[in-house]
N, CA, C and O atoms as a GROMACS GRO file, in nm:
protein
  256
    1UNK      N    1  15.943  -0.880  -3.861
    1UNK     CA    2  16.003  -0.916  -3.988
    1UNK      C    3  16.136  -0.842  -4.002
    1UNK      O    4  16.146  -0.724  -3.971
    2UNK      N    5  16.235  -0.912  -4.048
    2UNK     CA    6  16.368  -0.856  -4.066
    2UNK      C    7  16.375  -0.783  -4.199
    2UNK      O    8  16.337  -0.838  -4.302
    3UNK      N    9  16.423  -0.659  -4.197
    3UNK     CA   10  16.441  -0.579  -4.318
    3UNK      C   11  16.583  -0.596  -4.369
    3UNK      O   12  16.671  -0.634  -4.292
    4UNK      N   13  16.608  -0.569  -4.497
    4UNK     CA   14  16.743  -0.584  -4.551
    4UNK      C   15  16.846  -0.496  -4.480
    4UNK      O   16  16.961  -0.536  -4.464
    5UNK      N   17  16.804  -0.376  -4.437
    5UNK     CA   18  16.895  -0.288  -4.363
    5UNK      C   19  16.835  -0.260  -4.226
    5UNK      O   20  16.720  -0.216  -4.214
    6UNK      N   21  16.910  -0.287  -4.124
    6UNK     CA   22  16.867  -0.265  -3.986
    6UNK      C   23  16.965  -0.172  -3.916
    6UNK      O   24  17.084  -0.172  -3.948
    7UNK      N   25  16.917  -0.094  -3.822
    7UNK     CA   26  17.002  -0.010  -3.739
    7UNK      C   27  17.030  -0.082  -3.608
    7UNK      O   28  16.941  -0.147  -3.552
    8UNK      N   29  17.152  -0.071  -3.560
    8UNK     CA   30  17.188  -0.129  -3.431
    8UNK      C   31  17.287  -0.036  -3.362
    8UNK      O   32  17.372   0.024  -3.428
    9UNK      N   33  17.276  -0.023  -3.232
    9UNK     CA   34  17.371   0.056  -3.155
    9UNK      C   35  17.473  -0.039  -3.095
    9UNK      O   36  17.438  -0.137  -3.030
   10UNK      N   37  17.600  -0.008  -3.117
   10UNK     CA   38  17.708  -0.091  -3.065
   10UNK      C   39  17.797  -0.007  -2.974
   10UNK      O   40  17.792   0.116  -2.976
   11UNK      N   41  17.879  -0.076  -2.896
   11UNK     CA   42  17.979  -0.008  -2.814
   11UNK      C   43  18.116  -0.048  -2.865
   11UNK      O   44  18.144  -0.167  -2.881
   12UNK      N   45  18.200   0.050  -2.890
   12UNK     CA   46  18.334   0.024  -2.939
   12UNK      C   47  18.413  -0.054  -2.834
   12UNK      O   48  18.417  -0.013  -2.718
   13UNK      N   49  18.476  -0.165  -2.872
   13UNK     CA   50  18.554  -0.243  -2.776
   13UNK      C   51  18.685  -0.174  -2.735
   13UNK      O   52  18.752  -0.219  -2.642
   14UNK      N   53  18.720  -0.067  -2.803
   14UNK     CA   54  18.843   0.006  -2.770
   14UNK      C   55  18.815   0.125  -2.679
   14UNK      O   56  18.868   0.133  -2.568
   15UNK      N   57  18.732   0.218  -2.727
   15UNK     CA   58  18.711   0.344  -2.653
   15UNK      C   59  18.585   0.343  -2.568
   15UNK      O   60  18.567   0.432  -2.484
   16UNK      N   61  18.496   0.244  -2.588
   16UNK     CA   62  18.376   0.233  -2.507
   16UNK      C   63  18.262   0.324  -2.548
   16UNK      O   64  18.157   0.324  -2.483
   17UNK      N   65  18.278   0.401  -2.654
   17UNK     CA   66  18.172   0.491  -2.700
   17UNK      C   67  18.066   0.412  -2.777
   17UNK      O   68  18.098   0.317  -2.849
   18UNK      N   69  17.941   0.451  -2.761
   18UNK     CA   70  17.831   0.389  -2.834
   18UNK      C   71  17.798   0.471  -2.958
   18UNK      O   72  17.803   0.594  -2.956
   19UNK      N   73  17.764   0.402  -3.066
   19UNK     CA   74  17.719   0.469  -3.188
   19UNK      C   75  17.634   0.373  -3.270
   19UNK      O   76  17.638   0.251  -3.249
   20UNK      N   77  17.558   0.428  -3.362
   20UNK     CA   78  17.465   0.350  -3.443
   20UNK      C   79  17.531   0.309  -3.574
   20UNK      O   80  17.600   0.388  -3.638
   21UNK      N   81  17.509   0.182  -3.612
   21UNK     CA   82  17.560   0.131  -3.739
   21UNK      C   83  17.441   0.076  -3.819
   21UNK      O   84  17.338   0.039  -3.763
   22UNK      N   85  17.457   0.071  -3.948
   22UNK     CA   86  17.359   0.011  -4.038
   22UNK      C   87  17.409  -0.129  -4.073
   22UNK      O   88  17.523  -0.147  -4.115
   23UNK      N   89  17.322  -0.227  -4.055
   23UNK     CA   90  17.358  -0.366  -4.079
   23UNK      C   91  17.285  -0.415  -4.204
   23UNK      O   92  17.164  -0.397  -4.217
   24UNK      N   93  17.359  -0.477  -4.294
   24UNK     CA   94  17.302  -0.535  -4.415
   24UNK      C   95  17.262  -0.679  -4.385
   24UNK      O   96  17.347  -0.768  -4.379
   25UNK      N   97  17.132  -0.702  -4.366
   25UNK     CA   98  17.082  -0.835  -4.332
   25UNK      C   99  17.039  -0.916  -4.454
   25UNK      O  100  16.975  -1.020  -4.440
   26UNK      N  101  17.073  -0.869  -4.573
   26UNK     CA  102  17.030  -0.938  -4.694
   26UNK      C  103  17.112  -1.065  -4.721
   26UNK      O  104  17.073  -1.148  -4.803
   27UNK      N  105  17.226  -1.080  -4.653
   27UNK     CA  106  17.309  -1.200  -4.664
   27UNK      C  107  17.316  -1.265  -4.528
   27UNK      O  108  17.332  -1.196  -4.427
   28UNK      N  109  17.305  -1.395  -4.522
   28UNK     CA  110  17.293  -1.467  -4.394
   28UNK      C  111  17.407  -1.438  -4.297
   28UNK      O  112  17.394  -1.346  -4.216
   29UNK      N  113  17.513  -1.509  -4.302
   29UNK     CA  114  17.621  -1.494  -4.205
   29UNK      C  115  17.734  -1.412  -4.265
   29UNK      O  116  17.779  -1.438  -4.376
   30UNK      N  117  17.780  -1.313  -4.189
   30UNK     CA  118  17.883  -1.223  -4.239
   30UNK      C  119  17.985  -1.191  -4.130
   30UNK      O  120  17.950  -1.179  -4.013
   31UNK      N  121  18.107  -1.177  -4.169
   31UNK     CA  122  18.214  -1.126  -4.084
   31UNK      C  123  18.281  -1.014  -4.162
   31UNK      O  124  18.323  -1.034  -4.276
   32UNK      N  125  18.291  -0.898  -4.100
   32UNK     CA  126  18.352  -0.784  -4.170
   32UNK      C  127  18.410  -0.688  -4.068
   32UNK      O  128  18.389  -0.703  -3.948
   33UNK      N  129  18.483  -0.589  -4.116
   33UNK     CA  130  18.549  -0.491  -4.030
   33UNK      C  131  18.503  -0.352  -4.069
   33UNK      O  132  18.499  -0.317  -4.187
   34UNK      N  133  18.469  -0.272  -3.967
   34UNK     CA  134  18.438  -0.130  -3.985
   34UNK      C  135  18.515  -0.054  -3.879
   34UNK      O  136  18.538  -0.104  -3.769
   35UNK      N  137  18.555   0.067  -3.912
   35UNK     CA  138  18.626   0.150  -3.816
   35UNK      C  139  18.528   0.218  -3.720
   35UNK      O  140  18.417   0.254  -3.760
   36UNK      N  141  18.570   0.236  -3.596
   36UNK     CA  142  18.492   0.309  -3.496
   36UNK      C  143  18.476   0.453  -3.543
   36UNK      O  144  18.572   0.513  -3.592
   37UNK      N  145  18.356   0.508  -3.529
   37UNK     CA  146  18.331   0.646  -3.568
   37UNK      C  147  18.400   0.746  -3.476
   37UNK      O  148  18.418   0.862  -3.513
   38UNK      N  149  18.439   0.702  -3.357
   38UNK     CA  150  18.498   0.793  -3.260
   38UNK      C  151  18.651   0.784  -3.260
   38UNK      O  152  18.719   0.885  -3.279
   39UNK      N  153  18.705   0.662  -3.239
   39UNK     CA  154  18.851   0.649  -3.226
   39UNK      C  155  18.918   0.594  -3.353
   39UNK      O  156  19.041   0.586  -3.359
   40UNK      N  157  18.839   0.555  -3.453
   40UNK     CA  158  18.887   0.509  -3.584
   40UNK      C  159  18.963   0.377  -3.581
   40UNK      O  160  19.032   0.344  -3.678
   41UNK      N  161  18.952   0.300  -3.473
   41UNK     CA  162  19.018   0.170  -3.469
   41UNK      C  163  18.927   0.065  -3.532
   41UNK      O  164  18.805   0.080  -3.529
   42UNK      N  165  18.984  -0.042  -3.588
   42UNK     CA  166  18.904  -0.143  -3.660
   42UNK      C  167  18.827  -0.234  -3.565
   42UNK      O  168  18.883  -0.291  -3.472
   43UNK      N  169  18.697  -0.246  -3.590
   43UNK     CA  170  18.608  -0.331  -3.511
   43UNK      C  171  18.566  -0.448  -3.598
   43UNK      O  172  18.523  -0.429  -3.712
   44UNK      N  173  18.578  -0.569  -3.546
   44UNK     CA  174  18.532  -0.689  -3.616
   44UNK      C  175  18.384  -0.710  -3.586
   44UNK      O  176  18.344  -0.717  -3.470
   45UNK      N  177  18.304  -0.721  -3.691
   45UNK     CA  178  18.160  -0.747  -3.679
   45UNK      C  179  18.135  -0.892  -3.719
   45UNK      O  180  18.189  -0.941  -3.817
   46UNK      N  181  18.051  -0.959  -3.641
   46UNK     CA  182  18.010  -1.097  -3.669
   46UNK      C  183  17.857  -1.098  -3.667
   46UNK      O  184  17.795  -1.087  -3.562
   47UNK      N  185  17.799  -1.113  -3.785
   47UNK     CA  186  17.654  -1.108  -3.801
   47UNK      C  187  17.602  -1.247  -3.836
   47UNK      O  188  17.652  -1.312  -3.927
   48UNK      N  189  17.501  -1.290  -3.763
   48UNK     CA  190  17.436  -1.418  -3.788
   48UNK      C  191  17.285  -1.395  -3.799
   48UNK      O  192  17.227  -1.326  -3.716
   49UNK      N  193  17.223  -1.452  -3.902
   49UNK     CA  194  17.078  -1.448  -3.916
   49UNK      C  195  17.024  -1.579  -3.860
   49UNK      O  196  17.067  -1.686  -3.902
   50UNK      N  197  16.932  -1.569  -3.767
   50UNK     CA  198  16.879  -1.688  -3.699
   50UNK      C  199  16.765  -1.750  -3.779
   50UNK      O  200  16.713  -1.690  -3.874
   51UNK      N  201  16.727  -1.871  -3.740
   51UNK     CA  202  16.619  -1.942  -3.808
   51UNK      C  203  16.485  -1.870  -3.797
   51UNK      O  204  16.402  -1.880  -3.887
   52UNK      N  205  16.464  -1.797  -3.687
   52UNK     CA  206  16.336  -1.727  -3.670
   52UNK      C  207  16.341  -1.585  -3.728
   52UNK      O  208  16.263  -1.498  -3.688
   53UNK      N  209  16.434  -1.562  -3.820
   53UNK     CA  210  16.444  -1.438  -3.897
   53UNK      C  211  16.477  -1.316  -3.812
   53UNK      O  212  16.425  -1.207  -3.835
   54UNK      N  213  16.564  -1.334  -3.714
   54UNK     CA  214  16.622  -1.226  -3.636
   54UNK      C  215  16.771  -1.225  -3.663
   54UNK      O  216  16.822  -1.313  -3.732
   55UNK      N  217  16.839  -1.126  -3.610
   55UNK     CA  218  16.984  -1.125  -3.627
   55UNK      C  219  17.055  -1.118  -3.493
   55UNK      O  220  17.002  -1.065  -3.395
   56UNK      N  221  17.175  -1.171  -3.491
   56UNK     CA  222  17.263  -1.162  -3.376
   56UNK      C  223  17.390  -1.094  -3.423
   56UNK      O  224  17.453  -1.139  -3.519
   57UNK      N  225  17.428  -0.986  -3.356
   57UNK     CA  226  17.547  -0.912  -3.393
   57UNK      C  227  17.641  -0.908  -3.274
   57UNK      O  228  17.601  -0.872  -3.164
   58UNK      N  229  17.765  -0.945  -3.297
   58UNK     CA  230  17.867  -0.930  -3.194
   58UNK      C  231  17.983  -0.851  -3.254
   58UNK      O  232  18.012  -0.861  -3.374
   59UNK      N  233  18.048  -0.772  -3.169
   59UNK     CA  234  18.162  -0.693  -3.213
   59UNK      C  235  18.279  -0.722  -3.121
   59UNK      O  236  18.262  -0.744  -3.001
   60UNK      N  237  18.397  -0.721  -3.179
   60UNK     CA  238  18.520  -0.750  -3.105
   60UNK      C  239  18.630  -0.658  -3.153
   60UNK      O  240  18.625  -0.603  -3.263
   61UNK      N  241  18.730  -0.643  -3.066
   61UNK     CA  242  18.852  -0.574  -3.110
   61UNK      C  243  18.926  -0.667  -3.205
   61UNK      O  244  18.896  -0.786  -3.213
   62UNK      N  245  19.021  -0.612  -3.274
   62UNK     CA  246  19.096  -0.688  -3.374
   62UNK      C  247  19.172  -0.807  -3.313
   62UNK      O  248  19.195  -0.907  -3.382
   63UNK      N  249  19.212  -0.799  -3.188
   63UNK     CA  250  19.295  -0.903  -3.127
   63UNK      C  251  19.217  -1.003  -3.042
   63UNK      O  252  19.279  -1.088  -2.978
   64UNK      N  253  19.084  -0.996  -3.039
   64UNK     CA  254  19.007  -1.091  -2.958
   64UNK      C  255  18.978  -1.218  -3.034
   64UNK      O  256  18.914  -1.308  -2.981
   0.00000   0.00000   0.00000
């Protein structure tokens, strides 16, 4: 079962460092920007909630 807040580990598309982020799954599809905790560059997050109540998260650099 999907909870409103989920933890996910991502890799920064700029510096390559991994870190944990909190994802708000209470809204279906979301696109937003958060800064990398290590290099502070903006990361684009693309969150999709699937029909079987899971989530798909992809991250990209600002220019991808």
